[in-house]
mmCIF entry with sequence, helices, sheets and N, C-alpha, C, O atoms, coordinates in Angstrom:
data_MODEL
# 
_entry.id   MODEL 
# 
_entity.id                         1 
_entity.type                       polymer 
_entity.pdbx_number_of_molecules   1 
# 
_entity_poly.entity_id                      1 
_entity_poly.type                           'polypeptide(L)' 
_entity_poly.nstd_linkage                   no 
_entity_poly.nstd_monomer                   no 
_entity_poly.pdbx_seq_one_letter_code       
;(UNK)(UNK)(UNK)(UNK)(UNK)(UNK)(UNK)(UNK)(UNK)(UNK)(UNK)(UNK)(UNK)(UNK)(UNK)(UNK)
(UNK)(UNK)(UNK)(UNK)(UNK)(UNK)(UNK)(UNK)(UNK)(UNK)(UNK)(UNK)(UNK)(UNK)(UNK)(UNK)
(UNK)(UNK)(UNK)(UNK)(UNK)(UNK)(UNK)(UNK)
;
_entity_poly.pdbx_seq_one_letter_code_can   XXXXXXXXXXXXXXXXXXXXXXXXXXXXXXXXXXXXXXXX 
_entity_poly.pdbx_strand_id                 A 
# 
loop_
_entity_poly_seq.entity_id 
_entity_poly_seq.num 
_entity_poly_seq.mon_id 
_entity_poly_seq.hetero 
1 1  UNK n 
1 2  UNK n 
1 3  UNK n 
1 4  UNK n 
1 5  UNK n 
1 6  UNK n 
1 7  UNK n 
1 8  UNK n 
1 9  UNK n 
1 10 UNK n 
1 11 UNK n 
1 12 UNK n 
1 13 UNK n 
1 14 UNK n 
1 15 UNK n 
1 16 UNK n 
1 17 UNK n 
1 18 UNK n 
1 19 UNK n 
1 20 UNK n 
1 21 UNK n 
1 22 UNK n 
1 23 UNK n 
1 24 UNK n 
1 25 UNK n 
1 26 UNK n 
1 27 UNK n 
1 28 UNK n 
1 29 UNK n 
1 30 UNK n 
1 31 UNK n 
1 32 UNK n 
1 33 UNK n 
1 34 UNK n 
1 35 UNK n 
1 36 UNK n 
1 37 UNK n 
1 38 UNK n 
1 39 UNK n 
1 40 UNK n 
# 
_struct_asym.id          A 
_struct_asym.entity_id   1 
# 
loop_
_struct_conf.conf_type_id 
_struct_conf.id 
_struct_conf.pdbx_PDB_helix_id 
_struct_conf.beg_label_comp_id 
_struct_conf.beg_label_asym_id 
_struct_conf.beg_label_seq_id 
_struct_conf.pdbx_beg_PDB_ins_code 
_struct_conf.end_label_comp_id 
_struct_conf.end_label_asym_id 
_struct_conf.end_label_seq_id 
_struct_conf.pdbx_end_PDB_ins_code 
_struct_conf.beg_auth_comp_id 
_struct_conf.beg_auth_asym_id 
_struct_conf.beg_auth_seq_id 
_struct_conf.end_auth_comp_id 
_struct_conf.end_auth_asym_id 
_struct_conf.end_auth_seq_id 
_struct_conf.pdbx_PDB_helix_class 
_struct_conf.details 
_struct_conf.pdbx_PDB_helix_length 
HELX_P HELX_P1 AA1 UNK A 16 ? UNK A 32 ? UNK A 16 UNK A 32 1 ? 17 
HELX_P HELX_P2 AA2 UNK A 36 ? UNK A 39 ? UNK A 36 UNK A 39 5 ? 4  
# 
_struct_conf_type.id          HELX_P 
_struct_conf_type.criteria    ? 
_struct_conf_type.reference   ? 
# 
loop_
_atom_site.group_PDB 
_atom_site.id 
_atom_site.type_symbol 
_atom_site.label_atom_id 
_atom_site.label_alt_id 
_atom_site.label_comp_id 
_atom_site.label_asym_id 
_atom_site.label_entity_id 
_atom_site.label_seq_id 
_atom_site.pdbx_PDB_ins_code 
_atom_site.Cartn_x 
_atom_site.Cartn_y 
_atom_site.Cartn_z 
_atom_site.occupancy 
_atom_site.B_iso_or_equiv 
_atom_site.pdbx_formal_charge 
_atom_site.auth_seq_id 
_atom_site.auth_comp_id 
_atom_site.auth_asym_id 
_atom_site.auth_atom_id 
_atom_site.pdbx_PDB_model_num 
ATOM 1   N N  . UNK A 1 1  ? -16.712 -2.288  2.712   1.00 0.00 ? 1  UNK A N  1 
ATOM 2   C CA . UNK A 1 1  ? -16.487 -3.164  1.575   1.00 0.00 ? 1  UNK A CA 1 
ATOM 3   C C  . UNK A 1 1  ? -17.296 -4.443  1.796   1.00 0.00 ? 1  UNK A C  1 
ATOM 4   O O  . UNK A 1 1  ? -17.365 -4.958  2.911   1.00 0.00 ? 1  UNK A O  1 
ATOM 5   N N  . UNK A 1 2  ? -17.887 -4.932  0.755   1.00 0.00 ? 2  UNK A N  1 
ATOM 6   C CA . UNK A 1 2  ? -18.730 -6.113  0.860   1.00 0.00 ? 2  UNK A CA 1 
ATOM 7   C C  . UNK A 1 2  ? -17.948 -7.410  0.770   1.00 0.00 ? 2  UNK A C  1 
ATOM 8   O O  . UNK A 1 2  ? -16.771 -7.419  0.411   1.00 0.00 ? 2  UNK A O  1 
ATOM 9   N N  . UNK A 1 3  ? -18.598 -8.470  1.090   1.00 0.00 ? 3  UNK A N  1 
ATOM 10  C CA . UNK A 1 3  ? -18.002 -9.800  0.979   1.00 0.00 ? 3  UNK A CA 1 
ATOM 11  C C  . UNK A 1 3  ? -18.205 -10.332 -0.430  1.00 0.00 ? 3  UNK A C  1 
ATOM 12  O O  . UNK A 1 3  ? -19.107 -9.909  -1.153  1.00 0.00 ? 3  UNK A O  1 
ATOM 13  N N  . UNK A 1 4  ? -17.363 -11.249 -0.791  1.00 0.00 ? 4  UNK A N  1 
ATOM 14  C CA . UNK A 1 4  ? -17.480 -11.879 -2.106  1.00 0.00 ? 4  UNK A CA 1 
ATOM 15  C C  . UNK A 1 4  ? -17.471 -13.380 -1.920  1.00 0.00 ? 4  UNK A C  1 
ATOM 16  O O  . UNK A 1 4  ? -16.872 -13.894 -0.976  1.00 0.00 ? 4  UNK A O  1 
ATOM 17  N N  . UNK A 1 5  ? -18.134 -14.078 -2.817  1.00 0.00 ? 5  UNK A N  1 
ATOM 18  C CA . UNK A 1 5  ? -18.200 -15.527 -2.698  1.00 0.00 ? 5  UNK A CA 1 
ATOM 19  C C  . UNK A 1 5  ? -18.344 -16.154 -4.075  1.00 0.00 ? 5  UNK A C  1 
ATOM 20  O O  . UNK A 1 5  ? -18.912 -15.566 -4.995  1.00 0.00 ? 5  UNK A O  1 
ATOM 21  N N  . UNK A 1 6  ? -17.821 -17.342 -4.186  1.00 0.00 ? 6  UNK A N  1 
ATOM 22  C CA . UNK A 1 6  ? -18.055 -18.178 -5.355  1.00 0.00 ? 6  UNK A CA 1 
ATOM 23  C C  . UNK A 1 6  ? -18.813 -19.384 -4.812  1.00 0.00 ? 6  UNK A C  1 
ATOM 24  O O  . UNK A 1 6  ? -18.309 -20.108 -3.953  1.00 0.00 ? 6  UNK A O  1 
ATOM 25  N N  . UNK A 1 7  ? -20.005 -19.591 -5.309  1.00 0.00 ? 7  UNK A N  1 
ATOM 26  C CA . UNK A 1 7  ? -20.868 -20.626 -4.772  1.00 0.00 ? 7  UNK A CA 1 
ATOM 27  C C  . UNK A 1 7  ? -20.972 -21.774 -5.775  1.00 0.00 ? 7  UNK A C  1 
ATOM 28  O O  . UNK A 1 7  ? -21.246 -21.564 -6.957  1.00 0.00 ? 7  UNK A O  1 
ATOM 29  N N  . UNK A 1 8  ? -20.750 -22.984 -5.280  1.00 0.00 ? 8  UNK A N  1 
ATOM 30  C CA . UNK A 1 8  ? -20.828 -24.187 -6.106  1.00 0.00 ? 8  UNK A CA 1 
ATOM 31  C C  . UNK A 1 8  ? -21.897 -25.110 -5.552  1.00 0.00 ? 8  UNK A C  1 
ATOM 32  O O  . UNK A 1 8  ? -22.141 -25.148 -4.346  1.00 0.00 ? 8  UNK A O  1 
ATOM 33  N N  . UNK A 1 9  ? -22.528 -25.848 -6.441  1.00 0.00 ? 9  UNK A N  1 
ATOM 34  C CA . UNK A 1 9  ? -23.445 -26.887 -6.013  1.00 0.00 ? 9  UNK A CA 1 
ATOM 35  C C  . UNK A 1 9  ? -22.605 -28.067 -5.524  1.00 0.00 ? 9  UNK A C  1 
ATOM 36  O O  . UNK A 1 9  ? -21.645 -28.454 -6.190  1.00 0.00 ? 9  UNK A O  1 
ATOM 37  N N  . UNK A 1 10 ? -22.945 -28.628 -4.400  1.00 0.00 ? 10 UNK A N  1 
ATOM 38  C CA . UNK A 1 10 ? -22.119 -29.688 -3.806  1.00 0.00 ? 10 UNK A CA 1 
ATOM 39  C C  . UNK A 1 10 ? -22.055 -30.962 -4.642  1.00 0.00 ? 10 UNK A C  1 
ATOM 40  O O  . UNK A 1 10 ? -21.183 -31.804 -4.424  1.00 0.00 ? 10 UNK A O  1 
ATOM 41  N N  . UNK A 1 11 ? -22.971 -31.108 -5.595  1.00 0.00 ? 11 UNK A N  1 
ATOM 42  C CA . UNK A 1 11 ? -22.949 -32.311 -6.434  1.00 0.00 ? 11 UNK A CA 1 
ATOM 43  C C  . UNK A 1 11 ? -22.147 -32.116 -7.719  1.00 0.00 ? 11 UNK A C  1 
ATOM 44  O O  . UNK A 1 11 ? -21.858 -33.078 -8.429  1.00 0.00 ? 11 UNK A O  1 
ATOM 45  N N  . UNK A 1 12 ? -21.789 -30.858 -8.013  1.00 0.00 ? 12 UNK A N  1 
ATOM 46  C CA . UNK A 1 12 ? -21.034 -30.579 -9.233  1.00 0.00 ? 12 UNK A CA 1 
ATOM 47  C C  . UNK A 1 12 ? -19.539 -30.769 -9.006  1.00 0.00 ? 12 UNK A C  1 
ATOM 48  O O  . UNK A 1 12 ? -19.045 -30.635 -7.886  1.00 0.00 ? 12 UNK A O  1 
ATOM 49  N N  . UNK A 1 13 ? -18.833 -31.082 -10.078 1.00 0.00 ? 13 UNK A N  1 
ATOM 50  C CA . UNK A 1 13 ? -17.384 -31.170 -10.013 1.00 0.00 ? 13 UNK A CA 1 
ATOM 51  C C  . UNK A 1 13 ? -16.817 -29.745 -9.986  1.00 0.00 ? 13 UNK A C  1 
ATOM 52  O O  . UNK A 1 13 ? -17.294 -28.870 -10.709 1.00 0.00 ? 13 UNK A O  1 
ATOM 53  N N  . UNK A 1 14 ? -15.806 -29.520 -9.158  1.00 0.00 ? 14 UNK A N  1 
ATOM 54  C CA . UNK A 1 14 ? -15.213 -28.190 -9.071  1.00 0.00 ? 14 UNK A CA 1 
ATOM 55  C C  . UNK A 1 14 ? -14.418 -27.866 -10.338 1.00 0.00 ? 14 UNK A C  1 
ATOM 56  O O  . UNK A 1 14 ? -13.648 -28.698 -10.819 1.00 0.00 ? 14 UNK A O  1 
ATOM 57  N N  . UNK A 1 15 ? -14.604 -26.663 -10.874 1.00 0.00 ? 15 UNK A N  1 
ATOM 58  C CA . UNK A 1 15 ? -13.815 -26.233 -12.028 1.00 0.00 ? 15 UNK A CA 1 
ATOM 59  C C  . UNK A 1 15 ? -12.444 -25.737 -11.534 1.00 0.00 ? 15 UNK A C  1 
ATOM 60  O O  . UNK A 1 15 ? -12.248 -24.536 -11.349 1.00 0.00 ? 15 UNK A O  1 
ATOM 61  N N  . UNK A 1 16 ? -11.522 -26.643 -11.327 1.00 0.00 ? 16 UNK A N  1 
ATOM 62  C CA . UNK A 1 16 ? -10.252 -26.357 -10.645 1.00 0.00 ? 16 UNK A CA 1 
ATOM 63  C C  . UNK A 1 16 ? -9.455  -25.268 -11.355 1.00 0.00 ? 16 UNK A C  1 
ATOM 64  O O  . UNK A 1 16 ? -8.980  -24.341 -10.698 1.00 0.00 ? 16 UNK A O  1 
ATOM 65  N N  . UNK A 1 17 ? -9.297  -25.348 -12.654 1.00 0.00 ? 17 UNK A N  1 
ATOM 66  C CA . UNK A 1 17 ? -8.506  -24.341 -13.368 1.00 0.00 ? 17 UNK A CA 1 
ATOM 67  C C  . UNK A 1 17 ? -9.117  -22.949 -13.233 1.00 0.00 ? 17 UNK A C  1 
ATOM 68  O O  . UNK A 1 17 ? -8.399  -21.975 -13.008 1.00 0.00 ? 17 UNK A O  1 
ATOM 69  N N  . UNK A 1 18 ? -10.422 -22.853 -13.367 1.00 0.00 ? 18 UNK A N  1 
ATOM 70  C CA . UNK A 1 18 ? -11.098 -21.571 -13.243 1.00 0.00 ? 18 UNK A CA 1 
ATOM 71  C C  . UNK A 1 18 ? -10.995 -21.034 -11.819 1.00 0.00 ? 18 UNK A C  1 
ATOM 72  O O  . UNK A 1 18 ? -10.823 -19.832 -11.616 1.00 0.00 ? 18 UNK A O  1 
ATOM 73  N N  . UNK A 1 19 ? -11.100 -21.917 -10.843 1.00 0.00 ? 19 UNK A N  1 
ATOM 74  C CA . UNK A 1 19 ? -10.983 -21.517 -9.445  1.00 0.00 ? 19 UNK A CA 1 
ATOM 75  C C  . UNK A 1 19 ? -9.570  -21.016 -9.140  1.00 0.00 ? 19 UNK A C  1 
ATOM 76  O O  . UNK A 1 19 ? -9.406  -20.022 -8.432  1.00 0.00 ? 19 UNK A O  1 
ATOM 77  N N  . UNK A 1 20 ? -8.563  -21.686 -9.662  1.00 0.00 ? 20 UNK A N  1 
ATOM 78  C CA . UNK A 1 20 ? -7.176  -21.233 -9.488  1.00 0.00 ? 20 UNK A CA 1 
ATOM 79  C C  . UNK A 1 20 ? -6.993  -19.832 -10.068 1.00 0.00 ? 20 UNK A C  1 
ATOM 80  O O  . UNK A 1 20 ? -6.314  -18.993 -9.476  1.00 0.00 ? 20 UNK A O  1 
ATOM 81  N N  . UNK A 1 21 ? -7.596  -19.588 -11.213 1.00 0.00 ? 21 UNK A N  1 
ATOM 82  C CA . UNK A 1 21 ? -7.471  -18.280 -11.865 1.00 0.00 ? 21 UNK A CA 1 
ATOM 83  C C  . UNK A 1 21 ? -8.147  -17.185 -11.029 1.00 0.00 ? 21 UNK A C  1 
ATOM 84  O O  . UNK A 1 21 ? -7.615  -16.083 -10.899 1.00 0.00 ? 21 UNK A O  1 
ATOM 85  N N  . UNK A 1 22 ? -9.297  -17.487 -10.473 1.00 0.00 ? 22 UNK A N  1 
ATOM 86  C CA . UNK A 1 22 ? -9.994  -16.518 -9.623  1.00 0.00 ? 22 UNK A CA 1 
ATOM 87  C C  . UNK A 1 22 ? -9.149  -16.174 -8.390  1.00 0.00 ? 22 UNK A C  1 
ATOM 88  O O  . UNK A 1 22 ? -9.053  -15.011 -7.999  1.00 0.00 ? 22 UNK A O  1 
ATOM 89  N N  . UNK A 1 23 ? -8.547  -17.184 -7.794  1.00 0.00 ? 23 UNK A N  1 
ATOM 90  C CA . UNK A 1 23 ? -7.704  -16.959 -6.620  1.00 0.00 ? 23 UNK A CA 1 
ATOM 91  C C  . UNK A 1 23 ? -6.476  -16.135 -7.007  1.00 0.00 ? 23 UNK A C  1 
ATOM 92  O O  . UNK A 1 23 ? -6.090  -15.219 -6.281  1.00 0.00 ? 23 UNK A O  1 
ATOM 93  N N  . UNK A 1 24 ? -5.869  -16.455 -8.136  1.00 0.00 ? 24 UNK A N  1 
ATOM 94  C CA . UNK A 1 24 ? -4.715  -15.697 -8.623  1.00 0.00 ? 24 UNK A CA 1 
ATOM 95  C C  . UNK A 1 24 ? -5.069  -14.225 -8.807  1.00 0.00 ? 24 UNK A C  1 
ATOM 96  O O  . UNK A 1 24 ? -4.314  -13.351 -8.383  1.00 0.00 ? 24 UNK A O  1 
ATOM 97  N N  . UNK A 1 25 ? -6.203  -13.944 -9.432  1.00 0.00 ? 25 UNK A N  1 
ATOM 98  C CA . UNK A 1 25 ? -6.608  -12.556 -9.643  1.00 0.00 ? 25 UNK A CA 1 
ATOM 99  C C  . UNK A 1 25 ? -6.856  -11.837 -8.323  1.00 0.00 ? 25 UNK A C  1 
ATOM 100 O O  . UNK A 1 25 ? -6.485  -10.673 -8.175  1.00 0.00 ? 25 UNK A O  1 
ATOM 101 N N  . UNK A 1 26 ? -7.469  -12.507 -7.377  1.00 0.00 ? 26 UNK A N  1 
ATOM 102 C CA . UNK A 1 26 ? -7.734  -11.895 -6.076  1.00 0.00 ? 26 UNK A CA 1 
ATOM 103 C C  . UNK A 1 26 ? -6.435  -11.570 -5.349  1.00 0.00 ? 26 UNK A C  1 
ATOM 104 O O  . UNK A 1 26 ? -6.304  -10.492 -4.769  1.00 0.00 ? 26 UNK A O  1 
ATOM 105 N N  . UNK A 1 27 ? -5.483  -12.486 -5.374  1.00 0.00 ? 27 UNK A N  1 
ATOM 106 C CA . UNK A 1 27 ? -4.208  -12.244 -4.703  1.00 0.00 ? 27 UNK A CA 1 
ATOM 107 C C  . UNK A 1 27 ? -3.405  -11.153 -5.414  1.00 0.00 ? 27 UNK A C  1 
ATOM 108 O O  . UNK A 1 27 ? -2.753  -10.337 -4.763  1.00 0.00 ? 27 UNK A O  1 
ATOM 109 N N  . UNK A 1 28 ? -3.452  -11.140 -6.729  1.00 0.00 ? 28 UNK A N  1 
ATOM 110 C CA . UNK A 1 28 ? -2.746  -10.106 -7.484  1.00 0.00 ? 28 UNK A CA 1 
ATOM 111 C C  . UNK A 1 28 ? -3.344  -8.735  -7.189  1.00 0.00 ? 28 UNK A C  1 
ATOM 112 O O  . UNK A 1 28 ? -2.610  -7.764  -7.005  1.00 0.00 ? 28 UNK A O  1 
ATOM 113 N N  . UNK A 1 29 ? -4.673  -8.650  -7.144  1.00 0.00 ? 29 UNK A N  1 
ATOM 114 C CA . UNK A 1 29 ? -5.326  -7.377  -6.828  1.00 0.00 ? 29 UNK A CA 1 
ATOM 115 C C  . UNK A 1 29 ? -4.913  -6.909  -5.437  1.00 0.00 ? 29 UNK A C  1 
ATOM 116 O O  . UNK A 1 29 ? -4.629  -5.727  -5.240  1.00 0.00 ? 29 UNK A O  1 
ATOM 117 N N  . UNK A 1 30 ? -4.879  -7.814  -4.483  1.00 0.00 ? 30 UNK A N  1 
ATOM 118 C CA . UNK A 1 30 ? -4.505  -7.464  -3.115  1.00 0.00 ? 30 UNK A CA 1 
ATOM 119 C C  . UNK A 1 30 ? -3.090  -6.880  -3.087  1.00 0.00 ? 30 UNK A C  1 
ATOM 120 O O  . UNK A 1 30 ? -2.806  -5.978  -2.298  1.00 0.00 ? 30 UNK A O  1 
ATOM 121 N N  . UNK A 1 31 ? -2.208  -7.391  -3.943  1.00 0.00 ? 31 UNK A N  1 
ATOM 122 C CA . UNK A 1 31 ? -0.818  -6.940  -3.982  1.00 0.00 ? 31 UNK A CA 1 
ATOM 123 C C  . UNK A 1 31 ? -0.664  -5.574  -4.657  1.00 0.00 ? 31 UNK A C  1 
ATOM 124 O O  . UNK A 1 31 ? 0.237   -4.819  -4.290  1.00 0.00 ? 31 UNK A O  1 
ATOM 125 N N  . UNK A 1 32 ? -1.510  -5.235  -5.627  1.00 0.00 ? 32 UNK A N  1 
ATOM 126 C CA . UNK A 1 32 ? -1.309  -4.013  -6.407  1.00 0.00 ? 32 UNK A CA 1 
ATOM 127 C C  . UNK A 1 32 ? -2.375  -2.941  -6.189  1.00 0.00 ? 32 UNK A C  1 
ATOM 128 O O  . UNK A 1 32 ? -2.310  -1.888  -6.822  1.00 0.00 ? 32 UNK A O  1 
ATOM 129 N N  . UNK A 1 33 ? -3.347  -3.174  -5.321  1.00 0.00 ? 33 UNK A N  1 
ATOM 130 C CA . UNK A 1 33 ? -4.456  -2.229  -5.197  1.00 0.00 ? 33 UNK A CA 1 
ATOM 131 C C  . UNK A 1 33 ? -4.034  -0.838  -4.744  1.00 0.00 ? 33 UNK A C  1 
ATOM 132 O O  . UNK A 1 33 ? -4.752  0.130   -4.998  1.00 0.00 ? 33 UNK A O  1 
ATOM 133 N N  . UNK A 1 34 ? -2.910  -0.716  -4.091  1.00 0.00 ? 34 UNK A N  1 
ATOM 134 C CA . UNK A 1 34 ? -2.449  0.587   -3.631  1.00 0.00 ? 34 UNK A CA 1 
ATOM 135 C C  . UNK A 1 34 ? -1.688  1.362   -4.708  1.00 0.00 ? 34 UNK A C  1 
ATOM 136 O O  . UNK A 1 34 ? -1.417  2.550   -4.532  1.00 0.00 ? 34 UNK A O  1 
ATOM 137 N N  . UNK A 1 35 ? -1.345  0.720   -5.801  1.00 0.00 ? 35 UNK A N  1 
ATOM 138 C CA . UNK A 1 35 ? -0.565  1.369   -6.860  1.00 0.00 ? 35 UNK A CA 1 
ATOM 139 C C  . UNK A 1 35 ? -1.452  2.237   -7.750  1.00 0.00 ? 35 UNK A C  1 
ATOM 140 O O  . UNK A 1 35 ? -2.636  1.944   -7.916  1.00 0.00 ? 35 UNK A O  1 
ATOM 141 N N  . UNK A 1 36 ? -0.886  3.308   -8.325  1.00 0.00 ? 36 UNK A N  1 
ATOM 142 C CA . UNK A 1 36 ? -1.666  4.122   -9.277  1.00 0.00 ? 36 UNK A CA 1 
ATOM 143 C C  . UNK A 1 36 ? -2.126  3.233   -10.448 1.00 0.00 ? 36 UNK A C  1 
ATOM 144 O O  . UNK A 1 36 ? -1.371  2.389   -10.931 1.00 0.00 ? 36 UNK A O  1 
ATOM 145 N N  . UNK A 1 37 ? -3.326  3.429   -10.877 1.00 0.00 ? 37 UNK A N  1 
ATOM 146 C CA . UNK A 1 37 ? -3.928  2.664   -11.977 1.00 0.00 ? 37 UNK A CA 1 
ATOM 147 C C  . UNK A 1 37 ? -3.941  1.155   -11.690 1.00 0.00 ? 37 UNK A C  1 
ATOM 148 O O  . UNK A 1 37 ? -3.918  0.347   -12.618 1.00 0.00 ? 37 UNK A O  1 
ATOM 149 N N  . UNK A 1 38 ? -3.978  0.779   -10.418 1.00 0.00 ? 38 UNK A N  1 
ATOM 150 C CA . UNK A 1 38 ? -4.026  -0.613  -9.967  1.00 0.00 ? 38 UNK A CA 1 
ATOM 151 C C  . UNK A 1 38 ? -2.888  -1.444  -10.552 1.00 0.00 ? 38 UNK A C  1 
ATOM 152 O O  . UNK A 1 38 ? -3.057  -2.633  -10.819 1.00 0.00 ? 38 UNK A O  1 
ATOM 153 N N  . UNK A 1 39 ? -1.735  -0.821  -10.748 1.00 0.00 ? 39 UNK A N  1 
ATOM 154 C CA . UNK A 1 39 ? -0.569  -1.526  -11.229 1.00 0.00 ? 39 UNK A CA 1 
ATOM 155 C C  . UNK A 1 39 ? -0.528  -1.773  -12.718 1.00 0.00 ? 39 UNK A C  1 
ATOM 156 O O  . UNK A 1 39 ? 0.323   -2.524  -13.196 1.00 0.00 ? 39 UNK A O  1 
ATOM 157 N N  . UNK A 1 40 ? -1.443  -1.149  -13.471 1.00 0.00 ? 40 UNK A N  1 
ATOM 158 C CA . UNK A 1 40 ? -1.474  -1.343  -14.922 1.00 0.00 ? 40 UNK A CA 1 
ATOM 159 C C  . UNK A 1 40 ? -0.311  -0.648  -15.574 1.00 0.00 ? 40 UNK A C  1 
ATOM 160 O O  . UNK A 1 40 ? -0.167  -0.698  -16.795 1.00 0.00 ? 40 UNK A O  1 
# 
């Protein structure tokens, strides 16, 4: 399995809400990936 990254320019302001959503999706996937149909 490959690595994943979100890359930001150090001079840009972080998109906090979008970053929170990405983290939420990653954690949710980790919790349900073993379920049939990925928990759908």
